C-alpha positions in Angstrom: 115.6 96.4 93.4 114.2 97.6 90.1 112.0 100.6 91.0 111.8 103.3 93.7 108.4 104.9 93.7 108.4 108.3 95.4 105.3 110.0 96.6 105.6 113.5 98.0 102.6 114.1 100.3 101.1 117.1 102.1 98.1 116.6 104.3 96.6 114.0 102.0 95.0 111.6 104.6 91.7 111.9 102.8 92.8 110.5 99.5 96.4 109.0 99.6 95.1 105.5 100.3 93.8 105.2 96.8 97.3 106.0 95.5 98.9 103.5 97.9 96.4 100.8 97.2 97.0 101.1 93.4 100.7 100.5 94.1 100.2 97.7 96.5 98.0 95.9 93.9 100.8 95.8 91.3 101.7 92.3 89.9 105.3 93.4 89.6 106.7 93.6 93.1 110.4 94.4 92.7 110.0 98.0 94.1 110.3 100.1 97.1 107.7 102.7 98.1 108.9 105.9 99.6 106.5 108.5 100.9 107.8 111.9 101.9 105.5 113.8 104.2 106.1 117.4 103.8 104.8 119.5 106.7 101.9 117.1 107.3 99.7 117.8 110.3 97.0 115.2 109.6 97.2 111.4 109.5 99.1 111.1 106.2 102.2 109.8 107.9 100.4 107.2 109.9 98.6 106.0 106.7 101.8 105.9 104.7 103.5 103.8 107.4 100.9 101.1 106.7 102.0 100.8 103.1 105.5 102.3 102.5 108.9 100.8 102.9 110.3 104.2 103.9 108.4 107.2 105.3 110.3 110.4 105.8 109.2 113.8 107.2 110.4 117.2 106.0 109.3 120.8 106.1 110.3 122.1 102.7 106.9 123.3 101.4 108.1 122.6 97.8 107.6 119.5 95.8 111.0 119.8 94.1 112.9 119.6 97.4 110.6 116.9 98.7 111.2 114.8 95.5 115.0 115.3 95.9 114.9 113.9 99.4 113.1 110.8 98.0 115.9 110.5 95.4 118.5 110.7 98.1 117.2 107.7 100.0 116.0 105.7 96.9 117.8 102.4 96.3 116.0 101.3 93.1 117.6 101.1 89.6 114.8 103.3 88.2 112.9 106.2 90.0 109.2 106.8 89.5 107.2 109.7 90.9 103.6 109.6 91.8 101.5 112.4 93.3 99.5 111.7 96.4 96.2 112.2 94.6 97.0 110.0 91.6 96.5 106.2 91.2 97.2 103.5 88.7 94.0 102.1 87.1 95.3 98.6 86.5 97.6 96.2 88.3 100.1 95.9 85.4 101.6 99.4 85.3 105.0 98.3 86.7 105.0 95.1 84.7 104.5 97.1 81.5 107.1 99.7 82.4 109.6 96.9 83.2 108.8 95.2 79.9 109.5 98.4 78.0 112.8 98.8 79.8 114.0 95.3 79.1 112.8 94.7 75.5 115.5 95.2 73.0 
């Protein structure tokens, strides 16, 4: 697997779909999507389970520790982070990153 995309999330049910949809629409598909739900009490975890390969729960309250949990379970060759309120504007983001990594 080429990429592990890690999204730390906290009560982001109102907007995380936009981030997840932008990943799902990528033309490059050799990736795993990991969502770490940190102290979520809304529907974030249920939404994430519709998209992500792995969804974990934690109660750290700190993005750094949440990201580290994602790293611990990631299986990809490269790790990418995305915030729960960000999104990729085109469907070629992973393809372009992969091209940059493989061009000599």
